C-alpha positions in Angstrom: 174.0 -146.4 189.5 171.7 -149.2 190.9 168.1 -148.4 190.9 165.2 -150.5 192.7 161.9 -149.9 191.3 159.2 -150.9 193.7 155.8 -151.7 192.2 152.6 -153.1 193.6 151.3 -156.1 191.7 149.0 -154.3 189.0 149.7 -153.2 185.3 148.2 -149.9 185.8 150.9 -149.2 188.7 153.9 -150.8 186.9 153.4 -149.9 183.2 153.8 -146.0 183.8 157.1 -146.7 185.5 158.5 -148.7 182.4 159.8 -145.7 180.3 161.8 -144.2 183.0 163.2 -147.9 183.8 164.2 -148.4 180.3 165.6 -144.8 180.1 167.6 -145.9 183.0 169.0 -148.8 181.6 169.9 -147.1 178.3 172.0 -144.7 180.5 173.9 -147.8 181.5 172.4 -148.1 185.1 171.2 -151.4 186.7 167.4 -151.7 187.2 165.9 -154.1 189.4 161.9 -154.2 190.0 160.7 -155.8 193.2 157.0 -157.1 193.3 154.8 -159.7 194.4 155.9 -163.3 193.1 152.6 -163.8 191.2 153.2 -160.7 189.5 157.0 -161.3 188.5 156.2 -162.8 184.9 154.4 -159.6 183.9 157.6 -157.7 184.8 160.0 -160.3 183.1 157.7 -160.0 179.8 158.6 -156.2 179.8 162.2 -156.7 179.7 163.0 -156.0 183.2 165.0 -158.2 186.0 162.8 -158.9 188.8 163.2 -159.7 192.6 160.0 -161.6 193.8 158.5 -161.0 196.9 156.2 -163.5 198.8 152.9 -163.9 196.9 150.1 -162.2 198.7 146.5 -162.5 197.2 145.5 -158.6 196.5 142.0 -159.2 196.7 142.4 -160.9 200.4 144.7 -158.2 201.6 142.2 -155.5 200.4 139.1 -157.2 201.7 140.8 -158.8 205.2 142.2 -156.8 208.1 145.6 -158.2 209.7 143.6 -160.6 211.9 141.7 -161.9 208.9 138.3 -160.5 209.5 136.6 -159.0 206.7 136.7 -155.2 206.3 133.1 -154.0 205.6 132.3 -152.1 202.6 131.9 -148.4 203.7 129.9 -145.7 202.1 131.3 -143.7 199.0 133.1 -141.2 201.6 135.2 -144.1 202.9 136.0 -145.7 199.7 139.5 -144.3 199.4 140.3 -144.7 203.2 139.6 -148.5 202.9 141.7 -148.8 199.8 144.6 -146.9 201.5 144.2 -149.3 204.6 144.6 -152.2 202.1 147.5 -150.7 200.4 149.1 -150.2 203.7 148.5 -153.9 204.6 150.1 -154.9 201.4 153.1 -152.9 202.5 153.4 -154.3 205.7 153.5 -157.7 204.2 156.3 -157.0 202.0 158.3 -154.6 204.2 160.7 -156.9 206.0 161.6 -158.7 202.4 161.9 -155.2 200.8 164.5 -154.0 203.5 166.2 -157.3 203.3 166.8 -156.9 199.5 167.8 -153.2 199.7 170.6 -154.2 202.4 171.7 -157.0 200.0 171.4 -155.2 196.8 172.4 -151.7 197.8 170.6 -149.3 195.4 171.4 -145.8 195.1 168.1 -144.8 194.3 164.5 -146.3 194.8 161.5 -145.5 192.6 158.0 -146.5 193.7 154.4 -146.0 192.4 152.2 -143.7 194.7 150.5 -146.5 196.7 153.6 -148.8 197.3 154.7 -148.3 200.9 157.1 -150.9 201.5 159.6 -149.2 199.3 159.6 -145.7 200.9 159.6 -147.1 204.6 162.7 -149.1 203.7 164.5 -146.6 201.9 163.9 -144.3 204.8 165.1 -146.7 207.2 168.2 -147.2 205.3 169.0 -143.6 204.2 168.4 -144.1 200.5 166.8 -141.4 198.3 163.5 -142.4 196.8 161.3 -141.1 194.0 157.5 -141.2 193.9 156.6 -141.9 190.2 153.0 -140.7 189.3 150.9 -142.7 187.3 148.7 -139.6 185.9 146.3 -137.9 188.0 147.5 -137.6 191.6 145.8 -139.9 194.0 144.0 -138.5 197.0 146.1 -137.7 199.9 143.7 -139.8 202.0 145.5 -143.1 200.4 148.7 -142.1 202.2 146.9 -141.1 205.2 144.9 -144.2 205.5 148.1 -146.3 204.8 149.8 -144.4 207.4 147.3 -145.3 210.0 147.6 -149.0 209.0 151.1 -148.9 209.2 151.7 -147.5 212.6 153.4 -150.3 214.0 156.0 -150.5 211.2 156.6 -146.7 211.3 157.1 -146.8 215.0 159.5 -149.9 214.8 161.5 -148.1 212.2 161.8 -144.9 214.5 159.9 -142.7 211.9 157.5 -140.0 212.7 155.2 -141.1 209.7 155.4 -142.0 206.3 158.7 -140.5 204.8 158.5 -137.8 202.1 159.7 -138.5 198.7 163.0 -137.0 197.5 161.2 -135.8 194.4 157.7 -136.6 192.8 157.5 -137.2 189.0 154.2 -135.8 187.6 153.3 -137.1 184.2 149.9 -135.5 184.0 148.8 -132.7 181.7 148.2 -129.7 183.9 144.8 -129.2 182.9 143.8 -132.6 184.0 145.8 -132.7 187.2 144.5 -131.6 190.6 145.0 -127.8 191.0 148.0 -127.1 193.1 149.6 -130.5 192.9 153.3 -130.3 192.9 155.8 -132.3 191.1 158.7 -132.3 188.4 157.1 -132.6 185.0 157.8 -135.5 182.8 156.1 -136.7 179.5 153.6 -139.6 180.0 154.5 -142.5 177.6 151.7 -145.0 177.3 153.0 -148.4 177.5 150.7 -151.5 177.5 153.5 -154.2 177.5 154.3 -157.1 175.0 151.8 -157.5 172.1 151.5 -158.9 168.7 149.8 -156.1 166.7 146.8 -157.4 165.1 146.5 -157.1 161.3 143.3 -155.0 161.2 145.1 -152.1 163.3 146.6 -150.2 160.3 143.7 -151.2 157.9 141.7 -148.2 156.4 138.6 -147.8 158.7 135.3 -146.9 157.1 133.6 -146.4 160.3 134.9 -144.7 163.5 136.5 -147.0 166.1 135.2 -147.0 169.6 137.3 -149.1 172.3 135.6 -150.6 175.3 138.0 -151.5 178.1 137.6 -152.2 181.7 141.5 -152.4 182.5 143.1 -155.7 184.5 141.7 -155.2 187.8 138.0 -155.0 187.7 137.2 -158.1 185.7 138.7 -160.1 188.8 136.5 -158.2 191.2 133.3 -158.3 189.6 133.4 -160.9 186.5 129.5 -161.5 186.5 128.5 -157.8 186.5 131.5 -156.7 184.2 130.6 -159.5 181.6 127.0 -158.5 181.5 127.8 -154.8 181.0 130.4 -155.5 178.3 128.1 -157.8 176.4 125.2 -155.3 176.6 127.5 -152.5 175.4 128.7 -154.8 172.5 125.5 -155.3 171.1 124.4 -151.7 171.4 127.2 -149.5 170.3 127.6 -150.7 166.6 123.9 -149.3 166.2 125.9 -145.8 166.1 127.7 -147.0 162.9 130.9 -147.7 164.5 133.3 -150.4 164.9 133.8 -151.7 168.5 137.2 -153.1 170.1 136.8 -154.8 173.2 139.8 -154.8 175.7 139.7 -157.6 178.3 141.7 -160.2 179.7 141.3 -163.2 177.3 140.3 -165.5 180.3 136.9 -163.1 180.4 136.9 -162.9 176.6 135.6 -166.4 176.0 132.4 -165.6 178.0 131.6 -162.7 175.4 131.6 -164.9 172.4 130.2 -165.2 169.8 131.0 -161.9 168.8 128.0 -159.7 167.3 128.4 -157.8 164.1 130.2 -154.5 164.4 132.7 -155.8 167.0 136.0 -156.0 165.4 137.9 -157.8 168.3 137.8 -159.1 171.8 140.6 -159.9 174.1 143.8 -158.3 175.3 144.5 -155.2 173.2 147.6 -153.2 172.8 145.9 -149.8 174.1 149.1 -147.7 173.3 148.6 -148.6 169.8 144.8 -149.0 169.6 143.6 -146.0 171.4 145.3 -143.3 169.1 143.2 -144.7 166.2 140.1 -144.5 167.9 137.3 -141.9 167.9 135.9 -142.6 171.5 137.3 -144.6 174.5 134.7 -146.1 177.0 136.2 -147.3 180.2 135.6 -146.8 184.1 138.2 -144.2 185.1 141.4 -146.5 185.8 144.4 -144.4 185.7 146.4 -146.1 183.0 143.4 -145.9 180.4 142.7 -142.3 181.3 146.2 -141.5 180.6 146.3 -143.3 177.3 143.3 -141.5 176.2 144.8 -138.1 177.3 147.8 -138.7 175.5 146.2 -139.6 172.2 143.7 -136.8 172.2 140.9 -139.1 172.5 137.4 -138.1 173.9 136.3 -140.6 176.8 133.0 -141.8 178.0 133.5 -143.0 181.7 131.2 -145.3 183.4 132.0 -144.3 187.1 132.4 -147.4 189.3 133.3 -147.0 193.0 136.6 -148.4 193.1 140.0 -147.0 194.2 140.8 -143.6 192.5 138.4 -144.1 189.5 135.7 -141.9 190.5 138.4 -139.2 191.4 139.7 -139.6 188.0 136.2 -139.3 186.4 135.6 -136.1 188.1 138.8 -134.6 186.8 137.9 -135.8 183.4 134.7 -134.0 183.6 136.2 -130.9 185.0 138.9 -130.9 182.3 136.1 -131.2 179.5 137.6 -134.3 178.1 134.3 -136.6 178.0 131.1 -137.5 179.4 130.8 -139.1 183.0 127.9 -141.7 183.5 127.0 -143.6 186.6 128.6 -147.0 186.0 126.0 -149.1 187.8 122.2 -149.5 187.1 123.1 -147.8 183.7 120.7 -147.8 180.6 122.6 -148.7 177.4 120.9 -145.7 175.7 122.9 -143.5 177.8 126.2 -144.8 176.5 125.1 -144.7 173.0 123.9 -141.1 173.5 127.2 -139.9 175.2 129.2 -141.6 172.3 127.0 -140.0 169.7 127.8 -136.7 171.3 131.5 -137.4 171.3 131.3 -138.6 167.7 129.2 -135.7 166.1 130.3 -132.5 168.3 134.0 -131.4 167.0 134.4 -129.3 170.3 135.1 -132.6 172.3 137.9 -133.9 169.8 139.4 -130.3 169.9 139.6 -130.1 173.6 141.1 -133.6 173.9 143.7 -132.6 171.3 144.6 -129.2 173.4 145.1 -131.1 176.5 147.2 -133.7 174.7 149.3 -131.0 173.4 150.2 -130.1 177.0 152.5 -133.0 177.2 154.8 -131.5 174.3 157.8 -129.9 175.6 157.9 -131.7 179.0 161.1 -133.8 179.6 161.0 -137.3 178.2 161.6 -140.4 180.5 165.0 -140.6 178.6 165.9 -137.0 179.5 164.9 -137.5 183.2 166.9 -140.6 183.3 169.9 -138.7 182.2 169.4 -135.9 184.8 169.2 -138.7 187.6 172.4 -139.7 186.4 173.7 -136.4 187.4 171.6 -136.1 190.5 172.2 -139.4 192.1 174.6 -141.2 190.0 
């Protein structure tokens, strides 16, 4: 069987699909990833072949409409709608190439992330079954509604009545954290960061609790000055709790945070799938991959909400599930973060709750088991 995995060019979108992709390879199937040319090296680093699509500047396609006009920043209520239109524009840019690739390579199955729209349209056009691979908490349906509005010309061109429905949806989120009523076939979430050389300190005995501070791969490129100030601020205040701090950030941004203050163990890219299970608290902004890494490891979270993509929605689910403390990410006092971390470190109920939700993943089919089932269903 040939499986085409269509990924938007972000690690938080690609990484959740890697365990299933590897599982399909282990079953003997051909797996090919299609994504933006500039992101192709990230796929190759993770051991999968790639079909590179024409490069598109993600920040540009999100910030400008098809005519090149700036898209105004809208109130909080329109945040998801604005992002959905951006994902739709990215899908439109890659649609012709994706359809041509499918005609040439002839996949038997297509797998996409929830906001990759070129793959579903091309698959529907060519009559190929496709799977939506969840990355954790289900994104708001308004992402797809906005993308559908943006993609009206392409939908009409393909003779469709709207965005096509997935043949199946894979749900990797623990039920307590997932939106009530969200449907999908359960699969265990396996956190994956990617290639990394594990640091020597990782398995050394810790005399103090470890707190990880990370803001993902997207946010540093969107607001570098603000993020640098916030991260530096927390690096200098969190050690006062009697903890060691690890900062996960792109090496390009790490230099601006040096010299490292006492109490900070490491600054730079961190293998979060290995680091987070060793942490007592994870501080982040609500990105899906980071959220799910903490959930899988049973680690309480402090979420600094920043109005970007689905992060605020994720923060609300984390708070509702009792998995951590949510704080406003902008105009934040360092004392608030310190107090939140202190509460998570000293009150055992937070750890117990996080461990209970992590246990919900036990018994769900593994990506390898799902890949074997796909062999029967689609092979």
